[in-house]
C-alpha positions in Angstrom: -148.0 -98.7 -61.8 -148.2 -95.8 -64.4 -151.1 -94.7 -66.7 -149.9 -96.5 -70.0 -149.6 -100.3 -67.5 -152.8 -99.4 -66.0 -154.7 -99.0 -69.0 -152.4 -102.1 -71.2 -153.9 -104.1 -67.8 -157.5 -103.0 -68.2 -157.5 -103.4 -72.0 -155.9 -106.8 -71.7 -158.2 -108.2 -69.0 -162.0 -107.0 -70.7 -160.2 -108.9 -74.5 -158.8 -112.3 -72.7 -162.5 -112.8 -71.3 -164.2 -112.0 -74.5 -161.6 -113.7 -76.2 -163.4 -117.3 -75.9 -166.2 -116.1 -77.8 -166.7 -116.4 -81.5 -168.8 -114.0 -83.5 -170.7 -117.3 -85.3 -171.8 -120.6 -83.9 -170.0 -124.2 -84.6 -172.3 -126.4 -86.1 -172.2 -129.6 -87.8 -168.9 -130.9 -90.0 -167.0 -131.3 -93.7 -169.7 -132.1 -95.8 -171.4 -130.4 -98.6 -168.7 -130.0 -100.4 -167.5 -127.8 -103.3 -169.5 -128.6 -106.7 -172.6 -128.5 -104.9 -176.3 -128.1 -106.8 -177.4 -125.1 -105.5 -175.7 -122.0 -106.8 -176.1 -119.4 -104.4 -174.5 -121.3 -102.1 -170.8 -120.9 -101.5 -168.3 -121.4 -98.7 -167.5 -118.1 -96.4 -164.8 -117.6 -93.8 -166.5 -116.8 -90.3 -165.2 -114.4 -87.2 -163.5 -116.2 -85.8 -162.5 -115.0 -82.1 -162.2 -111.3 -81.0 -159.1 -111.9 -79.5 -156.7 -113.8 -81.5 -154.5 -116.5 -78.7 -151.0 -117.4 -79.4 -152.7 -121.2 -79.2 -155.5 -122.7 -81.2 -157.2 -125.9 -79.9 -159.5 -125.4 -82.6 -163.3 -124.4 -83.5 -164.9 -127.7 -82.3 -166.0 -128.4 -86.2 -164.9 -131.2 -88.1 -161.7 -130.3 -89.9 -162.2 -129.8 -93.8 -161.2 -131.3 -97.0 -161.7 -130.1 -99.9 -163.8 -127.0 -98.9 -162.2 -123.4 -99.6 -164.0 -120.0 -99.2 -165.6 -119.1 -102.2 -166.3 -122.8 -103.7 -169.9 -123.7 -104.0 -171.7 -126.1 -101.1 -174.8 -128.0 -101.2 -175.9 -128.0 -97.2 -176.5 -124.4 -95.9 -175.1 -123.9 -92.0 -172.7 -126.5 -92.4 -169.7 -126.1 -91.3 -166.0 -126.8 -91.0 -162.4 -126.5 -89.7 -160.2 -125.5 -92.3 -157.6 -125.4 -89.7 -156.2 -121.7 -90.4 -156.4 -120.9 -86.5 -158.2 -118.3 -84.5 -161.6 -120.8 -84.5 -162.2 -119.5 -87.9 -164.7 -122.0 -90.0 -166.0 -122.1 -93.1 -169.7 -122.1 -93.2 -172.1 -122.8 -96.1 -174.0 -119.7 -96.9 -175.5 -117.7 -99.5 -174.0 -114.1 -98.3 -171.0 -113.6 -96.3 -171.9 -113.8 -92.7 -169.6 -111.5 -91.4 -171.0 -108.2 -93.9 -174.4 -109.1 -92.0 -176.2 -107.6 -88.8 -174.2 -109.3 -86.3 -171.4 -110.2 -88.2 -167.7 -109.2 -87.8 -166.9 -105.7 -86.3 -165.7 -103.6 -89.2 -164.1 -100.1 -88.4 -163.2 -98.4 -91.8 -165.1 -95.3 -92.1 -166.6 -96.0 -95.4 -168.8 -98.9 -94.2 -170.1 -96.6 -91.7 -172.9 -93.8 -91.5 -174.2 -90.7 -88.3 -170.2 -91.5 -87.0 -170.6 -88.7 -83.6 -167.8 -89.7 -81.7 -168.2 -89.9 -77.5 -168.5 -86.6 -75.8 -166.5 -86.7 -72.1 -169.9 -86.5 -70.4 -171.4 -89.8 -72.4 -168.1 -91.6 -71.3 -168.2 -90.8 -67.6 -171.4 -92.7 -68.0 -170.0 -95.4 -70.0 -167.5 -95.7 -67.5 -170.1 -95.7 -64.4 -172.6 -98.3 -66.2 -169.4 -100.7 -66.7 -168.2 -100.2 -62.9 -171.4 -100.9 -61.3 -172.4 -104.5 -63.9 -172.5 -107.0 -62.0 -170.4 -110.3 -63.1 -171.5 -113.7 -62.3 -170.7 -117.1 -63.4 -172.9 -119.7 -65.0 -173.6 -122.8 -67.0 -175.7 -122.9 -69.8 -178.5 -125.1 -69.4 -177.5 -127.5 -72.0 -174.1 -127.8 -70.5 -173.6 -131.0 -67.7 -173.1 -130.2 -64.4 -169.2 -130.8 -64.6 -169.0 -128.7 -67.2 -166.2 -125.6 -66.1 -168.9 -122.5 -65.8 -168.6 -119.2 -67.8 -167.8 -115.4 -66.3 -169.7 -112.6 -67.9 -172.7 -110.4 -67.4 -176.3 -111.7 -67.6 -178.3 -109.5 -70.3 -181.6 -109.5 -68.2 -179.4 -106.9 -65.8 -178.6 -104.5 -67.9 -181.3 -105.2 -71.4 -180.5 -101.3 -72.7 -176.8 -102.0 -72.2 -174.5 -100.7 -75.7 -173.0 -104.1 -75.2 -176.2 -106.1 -76.0 -177.2 -106.5 -79.6 -179.8 -106.3 -81.6 -181.9 -109.3 -80.7 -181.3 -109.1 -76.7 -180.2 -112.7 -76.9 -176.3 -112.0 -77.4 -173.4 -110.1 -76.0 -172.1 -107.0 -78.5 -168.5 -107.7 -77.9 -167.2 -104.9 -79.8 -170.0 -103.1 -78.2 -168.5 -104.5 -74.9 -164.6 -104.0 -75.5 -165.6 -100.5 -76.5 -167.0 -99.5 -72.7 -163.9 -100.9 -71.5 -161.9 -98.5 -73.5 -164.6 -96.1 -72.7 -164.0 -96.7 -68.8 -160.0 -96.8 -69.1 -159.9 -93.3 -70.8 -161.6 -91.6 -67.9 -159.5 -93.8 -65.2 -156.8 -92.4 -67.8 -157.9 -88.4 -67.3 -158.5 -89.0 -63.2 -154.8 -90.4 -62.6 -153.4 -87.3 -65.1 -155.0 -85.3 -62.9 -154.2 -87.1 -59.7 -150.2 -86.6 -61.3 -150.7 -83.1 -61.9 -151.9 -82.4 -58.3 -148.9 -84.6 -57.1 -146.5 -82.2 -59.2 -148.1 -79.1 -58.1 -148.4 -80.5 -53.8 -144.0 -81.8 -54.7 -143.1 -78.2 -55.9 -145.6 -76.7 -53.1 -143.4 -78.7 -50.4 -139.8 -78.0 -52.1 -140.8 -74.7 -52.4 -141.3 -74.7 -48.4 -138.1 -76.5 -47.6 -136.4 -73.7 -49.4 -137.7 -71.0 -47.1 -137.2 -72.9 -44.1 -134.0 -73.6 -45.2 -133.5 -69.6 -46.0 -135.0 -68.4 -42.4 -132.6 -70.9 -41.3 -129.3 -69.2 -42.0 
């Protein structure tokens, strides 16, 4: 398996693990439609899944009826499913939840400050942390015994990890995925070094064979 396939497999596995999570909680139904009395409340779209699959089973919220992003609404926190896919909901809020802390990851440089690219030594430490991160299966305390167990790490085991958000209770999916990218980059450098070593050994072996062949004449 070449290094491109190894990198693709590593990222696919890590992103696939995250694919079932959403940036926003899903509650309520499609009430509090446009034309509500509170001018500060509007319908906004939520992040949806960080990895959008080929199929969408729905977010779990009630279907929207007349609600549209940008329209006024009446009950803060109410959500409905507009049917746009990728588990994106409409939520009634006073500001766009995608732009606040814990919102959707935004990677344009104009939205950021103090940008500092990660050096090789730090990449190695991120790789080492990810390799030692224990995975577990569990059910939430609110779930029935028959519920399908979840898979992932426990924040209590890694409270200072870059994969934990500022609240200390949730996984920072962007940070978690970036850790997987860092680990893939470290592994790719190792693969490249091994490939160079293998080429050098093959060349050395070829030279020895040629020398032996010439001596036998």
